[in-house]
N, CA, C and O atoms as a GROMACS GRO file, in nm:
protein
  404
    1UNK      N    1   3.557  -2.415   1.957
    1UNK     CA    2   3.594  -2.528   1.874
    1UNK      C    3   3.686  -2.482   1.761
    1UNK      O    4   3.785  -2.549   1.730
    2UNK      N    5   3.654  -2.369   1.700
    2UNK     CA    6   3.737  -2.318   1.590
    2UNK      C    7   3.878  -2.286   1.635
    2UNK      O    8   3.974  -2.311   1.562
    3UNK      N    9   3.891  -2.229   1.754
    3UNK     CA   10   4.025  -2.198   1.806
    3UNK      C   11   4.104  -2.325   1.830
    3UNK      O   12   4.224  -2.331   1.802
    4UNK      N   13   4.038  -2.428   1.882
    4UNK     CA   14   4.106  -2.556   1.908
    4UNK      C   15   4.147  -2.621   1.776
    4UNK      O   16   4.257  -2.676   1.766
    5UNK      N   17   4.061  -2.616   1.676
    5UNK     CA   18   4.094  -2.674   1.545
    5UNK      C   19   4.213  -2.602   1.483
    5UNK      O   20   4.302  -2.666   1.426
    6UNK      N   21   4.214  -2.471   1.493
    6UNK     CA   22   4.323  -2.393   1.438
    6UNK      C   23   4.456  -2.433   1.502
    6UNK      O   24   4.560  -2.437   1.435
    7UNK      N   25   4.452  -2.463   1.631
    7UNK     CA   26   4.574  -2.498   1.705
    7UNK      C   27   4.603  -2.649   1.699
    7UNK      O   28   4.695  -2.696   1.765
    8UNK      N   29   4.526  -2.722   1.622
    8UNK     CA   30   4.542  -2.867   1.608
    8UNK      C   31   4.531  -2.938   1.743
    8UNK      O   32   4.603  -3.034   1.770
    9UNK      N   33   4.441  -2.890   1.828
    9UNK     CA   34   4.417  -2.952   1.958
    9UNK      C   35   4.310  -3.059   1.943
    9UNK      O   36   4.215  -3.043   1.867
   10UNK      N   37   4.327  -3.167   2.015
   10UNK     CA   38   4.233  -3.278   2.009
   10UNK      C   39   4.128  -3.273   2.120
   10UNK      O   40   4.044  -3.362   2.129
   11UNK      N   41   4.133  -3.172   2.203
   11UNK     CA   42   4.038  -3.160   2.313
   11UNK      C   43   3.896  -3.153   2.260
   11UNK      O   44   3.869  -3.085   2.161
   12UNK      N   45   3.806  -3.223   2.327
   12UNK     CA   46   3.666  -3.219   2.284
   12UNK      C   47   3.577  -3.145   2.384
   12UNK      O   48   3.468  -3.101   2.347
   13UNK      N   49   3.621  -3.132   2.506
   13UNK     CA   50   3.542  -3.061   2.606
   13UNK      C   51   3.568  -2.910   2.600
   13UNK      O   52   3.678  -2.866   2.571
   14UNK      N   53   3.463  -2.835   2.628
   14UNK     CA   54   3.474  -2.689   2.621
   14UNK      C   55   3.578  -2.636   2.719
   14UNK      O   56   3.659  -2.550   2.682
   15UNK      N   57   3.578  -2.684   2.841
   15UNK     CA   58   3.674  -2.635   2.941
   15UNK      C   59   3.818  -2.664   2.896
   15UNK      O   60   3.906  -2.580   2.913
   16UNK      N   61   3.839  -2.782   2.840
   16UNK     CA   62   3.973  -2.816   2.789
   16UNK      C   63   4.012  -2.723   2.674
   16UNK      O   64   4.126  -2.677   2.666
   17UNK      N   65   3.920  -2.697   2.588
   17UNK     CA   66   3.947  -2.609   2.474
   17UNK      C   67   3.979  -2.468   2.521
   17UNK      O   68   4.069  -2.402   2.467
   18UNK      N   69   3.907  -2.422   2.621
   18UNK     CA   70   3.935  -2.288   2.674
   18UNK      C   71   4.073  -2.284   2.737
   18UNK      O   72   4.144  -2.184   2.721
   19UNK      N   73   4.113  -2.387   2.808
   19UNK     CA   74   4.247  -2.391   2.866
   19UNK      C   75   4.353  -2.395   2.757
   19UNK      O   76   4.462  -2.339   2.774
   20UNK      N   77   4.322  -2.460   2.646
   20UNK     CA   78   4.413  -2.458   2.531
   20UNK      C   79   4.429  -2.318   2.476
   20UNK      O   80   4.539  -2.278   2.438
   21UNK      N   81   4.320  -2.243   2.471
   21UNK     CA   82   4.326  -2.105   2.424
   21UNK      C   83   4.409  -2.019   2.518
   21UNK      O   84   4.478  -1.926   2.475
   22UNK      N   85   4.402  -2.050   2.647
   22UNK     CA   86   4.486  -1.978   2.745
   22UNK      C   87   4.633  -2.012   2.719
   22UNK      O   88   4.718  -1.924   2.717
   23UNK      N   89   4.660  -2.140   2.701
   23UNK     CA   90   4.798  -2.184   2.676
   23UNK      C   91   4.854  -2.124   2.548
   23UNK      O   92   4.975  -2.099   2.538
   24UNK      N   93   4.768  -2.100   2.451
   24UNK     CA   94   4.810  -2.041   2.324
   24UNK      C   95   4.817  -1.888   2.329
   24UNK      O   96   4.854  -1.824   2.231
   25UNK      N   97   4.782  -1.830   2.444
   25UNK     CA   98   4.787  -1.685   2.458
   25UNK      C   99   4.673  -1.610   2.393
   25UNK      O  100   4.682  -1.490   2.371
   26UNK      N  101   4.566  -1.680   2.361
   26UNK     CA  102   4.452  -1.616   2.294
   26UNK      C  103   4.364  -1.543   2.395
   26UNK      O  104   4.303  -1.441   2.364
   27UNK      N  105   4.358  -1.597   2.517
   27UNK     CA  106   4.281  -1.532   2.623
   27UNK      C  107   4.350  -1.559   2.755
   27UNK      O  108   4.434  -1.648   2.766
   28UNK      N  109   4.314  -1.479   2.855
   28UNK     CA  110   4.375  -1.502   2.986
   28UNK      C  111   4.292  -1.602   3.066
   28UNK      O  112   4.177  -1.630   3.034
   29UNK      N  113   4.353  -1.654   3.170
   29UNK     CA  114   4.290  -1.759   3.250
   29UNK      C  115   4.163  -1.711   3.318
   29UNK      O  116   4.068  -1.788   3.334
   30UNK      N  117   4.160  -1.584   3.358
   30UNK     CA  118   4.041  -1.531   3.424
   30UNK      C  119   3.921  -1.532   3.329
   30UNK      O  120   3.810  -1.568   3.369
   31UNK      N  121   3.944  -1.493   3.205
   31UNK     CA  122   3.835  -1.491   3.107
   31UNK      C  123   3.790  -1.634   3.076
   31UNK      O  124   3.670  -1.659   3.064
   32UNK      N  125   3.883  -1.727   3.064
   32UNK     CA  126   3.848  -1.867   3.041
   32UNK      C  127   3.764  -1.920   3.157
   32UNK      O  128   3.668  -1.993   3.137
   33UNK      N  129   3.802  -1.882   3.278
   33UNK     CA  130   3.725  -1.923   3.395
   33UNK      C  131   3.585  -1.865   3.393
   33UNK      O  132   3.488  -1.933   3.427
   34UNK      N  133   3.574  -1.739   3.354
   34UNK     CA  134   3.443  -1.674   3.345
   34UNK      C  135   3.354  -1.745   3.242
   34UNK      O  136   3.235  -1.765   3.264
   35UNK      N  137   3.414  -1.781   3.129
   35UNK     CA  138   3.338  -1.852   3.026
   35UNK      C  139   3.295  -1.990   3.073
   35UNK      O  140   3.184  -2.034   3.044
   36UNK      N  141   3.382  -2.059   3.146
   36UNK     CA  142   3.348  -2.191   3.199
   36UNK      C  143   3.234  -2.180   3.298
   36UNK      O  144   3.141  -2.261   3.297
   37UNK      N  145   3.239  -2.079   3.384
   37UNK     CA  146   3.131  -2.058   3.480
   37UNK      C  147   3.001  -2.025   3.409
   37UNK      O  148   2.895  -2.072   3.449
   38UNK      N  149   3.008  -1.944   3.304
   38UNK     CA  150   2.889  -1.909   3.228
   38UNK      C  151   2.827  -2.034   3.164
   38UNK      O  152   2.706  -2.053   3.169
   39UNK      N  153   2.911  -2.118   3.106
   39UNK     CA  154   2.862  -2.241   3.046
   39UNK      C  155   2.797  -2.331   3.151
   39UNK      O  156   2.689  -2.385   3.128
   40UNK      N  157   2.861  -2.346   3.264
   40UNK     CA  158   2.806  -2.430   3.371
   40UNK      C  159   2.671  -2.376   3.418
   40UNK      O  160   2.577  -2.452   3.439
   41UNK      N  161   2.663  -2.244   3.434
   41UNK     CA  162   2.538  -2.183   3.480
   41UNK      C  163   2.427  -2.203   3.377
   41UNK      O  164   2.316  -2.242   3.413
   42UNK      N  165   2.455  -2.175   3.250
   42UNK     CA  166   2.354  -2.190   3.145
   42UNK      C  167   2.311  -2.336   3.130
   42UNK      O  168   2.193  -2.364   3.112
   43UNK      N  169   2.405  -2.426   3.139
   43UNK     CA  170   2.372  -2.569   3.131
   43UNK      C  171   2.283  -2.611   3.247
   43UNK      O  172   2.189  -2.689   3.229
   44UNK      N  173   2.313  -2.560   3.364
   44UNK     CA  174   2.231  -2.590   3.482
   44UNK      C  175   2.090  -2.538   3.468
   44UNK      O  176   1.994  -2.607   3.504
   45UNK      N  177   2.075  -2.416   3.417
   45UNK     CA  178   1.941  -2.361   3.396
   45UNK      C  179   1.863  -2.444   3.295
   45UNK      O  180   1.744  -2.472   3.315
   46UNK      N  181   1.929  -2.483   3.189
   46UNK     CA  182   1.862  -2.561   3.086
   46UNK      C  183   1.820  -2.698   3.141
   46UNK      O  184   1.709  -2.744   3.115
   47UNK      N  185   1.908  -2.761   3.215
   47UNK     CA  186   1.876  -2.890   3.275
   47UNK      C  187   1.758  -2.877   3.370
   47UNK      O  188   1.667  -2.960   3.371
   48UNK      N  189   1.759  -2.773   3.450
   48UNK     CA  190   1.648  -2.751   3.543
   48UNK      C  191   1.517  -2.733   3.469
   48UNK      O  192   1.413  -2.784   3.512
   49UNK      N  193   1.520  -2.661   3.355
   49UNK     CA  194   1.399  -2.641   3.274
   49UNK      C  195   1.350  -2.774   3.216
   49UNK      O  196   1.230  -2.800   3.212
   50UNK      N  197   1.444  -2.856   3.171
   50UNK     CA  198   1.406  -2.987   3.116
   50UNK      C  199   1.345  -3.077   3.224
   50UNK      O  200   1.246  -3.146   3.199
   51UNK      N  201   1.403  -3.076   3.342
   51UNK     CA  202   1.349  -3.157   3.452
   51UNK      C  203   1.212  -3.108   3.497
   51UNK      O  204   1.125  -3.188   3.528
   52UNK      N  205   1.193  -2.978   3.500
   52UNK     CA  206   1.063  -2.922   3.539
   52UNK      C  207   0.956  -2.960   3.436
   52UNK      O  208   0.843  -2.992   3.473
   53UNK      N  209   0.992  -2.958   3.309
   53UNK     CA  210   0.898  -2.996   3.204
   53UNK      C  211   0.860  -3.144   3.220
   53UNK      O  212   0.743  -3.180   3.206
   54UNK      N  213   0.956  -3.225   3.247
   54UNK     CA  214   0.929  -3.368   3.264
   54UNK      C  215   0.837  -3.392   3.384
   54UNK      O  216   0.743  -3.470   3.378
   55UNK      N  217   0.867  -3.322   3.493
   55UNK     CA  218   0.785  -3.337   3.614
   55UNK      C  219   0.642  -3.292   3.590
   55UNK      O  220   0.547  -3.354   3.639
   56UNK      N  221   0.625  -3.184   3.514
   56UNK     CA  222   0.492  -3.131   3.485
   56UNK      C  223   0.425  -3.207   3.371
   56UNK      O  224   0.310  -3.179   3.337
   57UNK      N  225   0.496  -3.301   3.311
   57UNK     CA  226   0.445  -3.383   3.202
   57UNK      C  227   0.402  -3.301   3.081
   57UNK      O  228   0.298  -3.327   3.021
   58UNK      N  229   0.484  -3.203   3.046
   58UNK     CA  230   0.462  -3.133   2.920
   58UNK      C  231   0.590  -3.141   2.837
   58UNK      O  232   0.698  -3.166   2.891
   59UNK      N  233   0.577  -3.120   2.707
   59UNK     CA  234   0.695  -3.137   2.620
   59UNK      C  235   0.812  -3.050   2.665
   59UNK      O  236   0.795  -2.931   2.694
   60UNK      N  237   0.928  -3.110   2.670
   60UNK     CA  238   1.048  -3.039   2.714
   60UNK      C  239   1.108  -2.964   2.594
   60UNK      O  240   1.144  -3.025   2.494
   61UNK      N  241   1.118  -2.832   2.607
   61UNK     CA  242   1.178  -2.752   2.500
   61UNK      C  243   1.317  -2.703   2.537
   61UNK      O  244   1.391  -2.655   2.452
   62UNK      N  245   1.353  -2.714   2.665
   62UNK     CA  246   1.485  -2.672   2.709
   62UNK      C  247   1.505  -2.521   2.714
   62UNK      O  248   1.616  -2.473   2.734
   63UNK      N  249   1.397  -2.446   2.695
   63UNK     CA  250   1.409  -2.301   2.696
   63UNK      C  251   1.421  -2.248   2.839
   63UNK      O  252   1.358  -2.300   2.931
   64UNK      N  253   1.502  -2.146   2.853
   64UNK     CA  254   1.516  -2.078   2.982
   64UNK      C  255   1.422  -1.959   2.978
   64UNK      O  256   1.432  -1.872   2.891
   65UNK      N  257   1.329  -1.955   3.072
   65UNK     CA  258   1.231  -1.847   3.077
   65UNK      C  259   1.273  -1.749   3.188
   65UNK      O  260   1.255  -1.778   3.306
   66UNK      N  261   1.328  -1.634   3.150
   66UNK     CA  262   1.377  -1.539   3.251
   66UNK      C  263   1.272  -1.498   3.353
   66UNK      O  264   1.304  -1.470   3.468
   67UNK      N  265   1.146  -1.493   3.312
   67UNK     CA  266   1.040  -1.453   3.405
   67UNK      C  267   1.025  -1.552   3.520
   67UNK      O  268   0.973  -1.516   3.625
   68UNK      N  269   1.070  -1.675   3.501
   68UNK     CA  270   1.060  -1.777   3.604
   68UNK      C  271   1.183  -1.783   3.695
   68UNK      O  272   1.189  -1.863   3.788
   69UNK      N  273   1.282  -1.698   3.667
   69UNK     CA  274   1.404  -1.695   3.748
   69UNK      C  275   1.392  -1.592   3.858
   69UNK      O  276   1.319  -1.494   3.846
   70UNK      N  277   1.465  -1.614   3.967
   70UNK     CA  278   1.468  -1.512   4.071
   70UNK      C  279   1.567  -1.403   4.028
   70UNK      O  280   1.636  -1.416   3.927
   71UNK      N  281   1.573  -1.297   4.105
   71UNK     CA  282   1.656  -1.183   4.067
   71UNK      C  283   1.804  -1.220   4.052
   71UNK      O  284   1.869  -1.178   3.956
   72UNK      N  285   1.856  -1.298   4.145
   72UNK     CA  286   1.997  -1.338   4.139
   72UNK      C  287   2.023  -1.419   4.012
   72UNK      O  288   2.122  -1.396   3.943
   73UNK      N  289   1.934  -1.512   3.981
   73UNK     CA  290   1.951  -1.593   3.860
   73UNK      C  291   1.943  -1.507   3.734
   73UNK      O  292   2.018  -1.531   3.639
   74UNK      N  293   1.855  -1.410   3.731
   74UNK     CA  294   1.847  -1.320   3.615
   74UNK      C  295   1.976  -1.238   3.600
   74UNK      O  296   2.025  -1.218   3.489
   75UNK      N  297   2.030  -1.192   3.713
   75UNK     CA  298   2.156  -1.118   3.708
   75UNK      C  299   2.270  -1.207   3.658
   75UNK      O  300   2.352  -1.164   3.577
   76UNK      N  301   2.274  -1.330   3.706
   76UNK     CA  302   2.377  -1.424   3.661
   76UNK      C  303   2.359  -1.458   3.514
   76UNK      O  304   2.457  -1.478   3.442
   77UNK      N  305   2.235  -1.466   3.469
   77UNK     CA  306   2.207  -1.491   3.327
   77UNK      C  307   2.260  -1.377   3.241
   77UNK      O  308   2.321  -1.400   3.137
   78UNK      N  309   2.237  -1.255   3.286
   78UNK     CA  310   2.289  -1.139   3.213
   78UNK      C  311   2.442  -1.142   3.208
   78UNK      O  312   2.502  -1.116   3.104
   79UNK      N  313   2.503  -1.175   3.320
   79UNK     CA  314   2.650  -1.185   3.325
   79UNK      C  315   2.701  -1.292   3.229
   79UNK      O  316   2.801  -1.273   3.160
   80UNK      N  317   2.631  -1.406   3.227
   80UNK     CA  318   2.671  -1.516   3.137
   80UNK      C  319   2.662  -1.471   2.992
   80UNK      O  320   2.751  -1.499   2.912
   81UNK      N  321   2.554  -1.401   2.957
   81UNK     CA  322   2.539  -1.354   2.820
   81UNK      C  323   2.645  -1.249   2.784
   81UNK      O  324   2.690  -1.244   2.670
   82UNK      N  325   2.683  -1.167   2.881
   82UNK     CA  326   2.790  -1.070   2.855
   82UNK      C  327   2.922  -1.140   2.829
   82UNK      O  328   2.999  -1.097   2.742
   83UNK      N  329   2.949  -1.247   2.902
   83UNK     CA  330   3.073  -1.323   2.879
   83UNK      C  331   3.071  -1.387   2.741
   83UNK      O  332   3.172  -1.386   2.670
   84UNK      N  333   2.957  -1.441   2.702
   84UNK     CA  334   2.944  -1.502   2.569
   84UNK      C  335   2.962  -1.396   2.461
   84UNK      O  336   3.029  -1.421   2.360
   85UNK      N  337   2.904  -1.280   2.482
   85UNK     CA  338   2.919  -1.171   2.384
   85UNK      C  339   3.066  -1.130   2.371
   85UNK      O  340   3.114  -1.107   2.260
   86UNK      N  341   3.136  -1.121   2.482
   86UNK     CA  342   3.279  -1.085   2.478
   86UNK      C  343   3.359  -1.193   2.405
   86UNK      O  344   3.452  -1.162   2.331
   87UNK      N  345   3.323  -1.320   2.427
   87UNK     CA  346   3.391  -1.429   2.358
   87UNK      C  347   3.365  -1.424   2.208
   87UNK      O  348   3.455  -1.448   2.128
   88UNK      N  349   3.243  -1.393   2.170
   88UNK     CA  350   3.211  -1.381   2.027
   88UNK      C  351   3.295  -1.270   1.962
   88UNK      O  352   3.341  -1.284   1.849
   89UNK      N  353   3.314  -1.159   2.035
   89UNK     CA  354   3.398  -1.050   1.984
   89UNK      C  355   3.543  -1.097   1.969
   89UNK      O  356   3.609  -1.065   1.870
   90UNK      N  357   3.592  -1.172   2.068
   90UNK     CA  358   3.729  -1.224   2.063
   90UNK      C  359   3.747  -1.314   1.941
   90UNK      O  360   3.846  -1.300   1.868
   91UNK      N  361   3.654  -1.405   1.918
   91UNK     CA  362   3.663  -1.497   1.804
   91UNK      C  363   3.653  -1.419   1.673
   91UNK      O  364   3.728  -1.447   1.579
   92UNK      N  365   3.562  -1.324   1.665
   92UNK     CA  366   3.548  -1.244   1.544
   92UNK      C  367   3.676  -1.168   1.513
   92UNK      O  368   3.719  -1.160   1.397
   93UNK      N  369   3.738  -1.112   1.617
   93UNK     CA  370   3.863  -1.039   1.599
   93UNK      C  371   3.976  -1.135   1.558
   93UNK      O  372   4.053  -1.106   1.467
   94UNK      N  373   3.983  -1.248   1.626
   94UNK     CA  374   4.090  -1.345   1.600
   94UNK      C  375   4.088  -1.395   1.455
   94UNK      O  376   4.191  -1.406   1.390
   95UNK      N  377   3.969  -1.424   1.407
   95UNK     CA  378   3.956  -1.479   1.272
   95UNK      C  379   3.924  -1.372   1.167
   95UNK      O  380   3.893  -1.405   1.052
   96UNK      N  381   3.931  -1.245   1.206
   96UNK     CA  382   3.907  -1.133   1.115
   96UNK      C  383   3.771  -1.144   1.046
   96UNK      O  384   3.759  -1.120   0.926
   97UNK      N  385   3.670  -1.181   1.124
   97UNK     CA  386   3.538  -1.201   1.066
   97UNK      C  387   3.471  -1.069   1.029
   97UNK      O  388   3.375  -1.067   0.952
   98UNK      N  389   3.520  -0.960   1.083
   98UNK     CA  390   3.465  -0.830   1.048
   98UNK      C  391   3.499  -0.795   0.901
   98UNK      O  392   3.437  -0.705   0.844
   99UNK      N  393   3.594  -0.864   0.841
   99UNK     CA  394   3.631  -0.839   0.703
   99UNK      C  395   3.548  -0.922   0.605
   99UNK      O  396   3.552  -0.900   0.484
  100UNK      N  397   3.473  -1.018   0.658
  100UNK     CA  398   3.390  -1.104   0.574
  100UNK      C  399   3.253  -1.040   0.557
  100UNK      O  400   3.190  -0.996   0.653
  101UNK      N  401   3.210  -1.034   0.434
  101UNK     CA  402   3.079  -0.974   0.410
  101UNK      C  403   2.978  -1.076   0.363
  101UNK      O  404   2.862  -1.041   0.339
   0.00000   0.00000   0.00000
């Protein structure tokens, strides 16, 4: 969102904002695609957790419980978190956040 605001982009969707960052030369298309896939995967896991809570008739917290995931899903979760971590580094570098104390 911060990158889109800086570029005066009106896009409200994350995928659109990421494509704007690609167009602005802030990241490459492959990384934007990886981030979009990570978002889709995390959103899907959260939705599945919410639906399971509703079905079991207990309060929905939306938390993803890694112990309830299969091995492939846990690996994909780790990959998604690595992509998010790399994006956080990109944003910190772009906005010189390492200089803020």
